N, C-alpha and C positions, 0 to 999 in steps of 0.2 A: 801301852804308856800309863803313868801313873800323879795325878794333880793333887796335893795336900791330902797323901793315901788313899785316895780311892781310884780304883781301876777306871781307866776314860778309853774308849773306844774313839777311833780315828772320826773324822768328823762326815758325817753323811749328807747332805743336801745340806741344809741349815740348823741344821742338832749339832750339838753334843749329845753323848748320851755317859751317864757314871755309871757306875756300878757302886749300890751300899749294900752291904750285905747282898740279899735276893732280891731289892727291888733296884729297875732300870730308874733314874731320874734327867730329864730332857733337863734344854737350859730355861725353858717355858717354866721349872720349878723354881728357879734363884729367886731372890725375893730384894724387895728394893729397899735400902733404908738411909732417912733422911733427919739431918741433925738440925734441932728444933732452938738450936741459937743461928747457927747463922745461915742454913739449906744448903749445903755441900751435905753430895748424895754419894752412897755406896752402892754398888751393885755387885752384888752374889757372883754373879757371872762373869763382869770384868775383872772382880778384886779390885788389887791397889799396888801393884807391883811394886813405885816410890817410895811403900810403906811394908815390904816385906810380904804384903797378902796376896798369892797366887790365885788367878783367875780359877774362879770355882769354889773360894775359900768360906764357907759360910757365913754365919754373920755370930752364930754359937760357936765356933769356932777362932773369929779374933780374939785375943788377947785381952782378958779383962783391961789391964791396966793400958790400954791403945786407949789414942785420943784423938778426934777430930784433925785433920790436917791444915785444917784453914783458920778456926780458930779454937781450938785445946780442948775443947768438950770431952764427957766424958761418956764410953760407951750408953751412960744411962740417960742421956739428954737426946736421941736415937728412936727415931719410929719406922716403925715399917710402910709403906706409901705403896701405893700403884702408880705403876705410872698406862 
């Protein structure tokens, strides 16, 4: 199966395994980004299908012109956070 151009192995226990080149990326490697204007959260693991961002879409792969669905802030107004 392919997600966002990456080969993805089926879910095994509670993990998805993606292959980026020769590197295995587990769901725990995904990052979370928060809008500093309104607090809306983008989780790479979940993506945002309503906005055309498939699950597993990395922040760097989100289009430059994309804006926060809640307040319209640009990508430059997001910071990576730890949950």
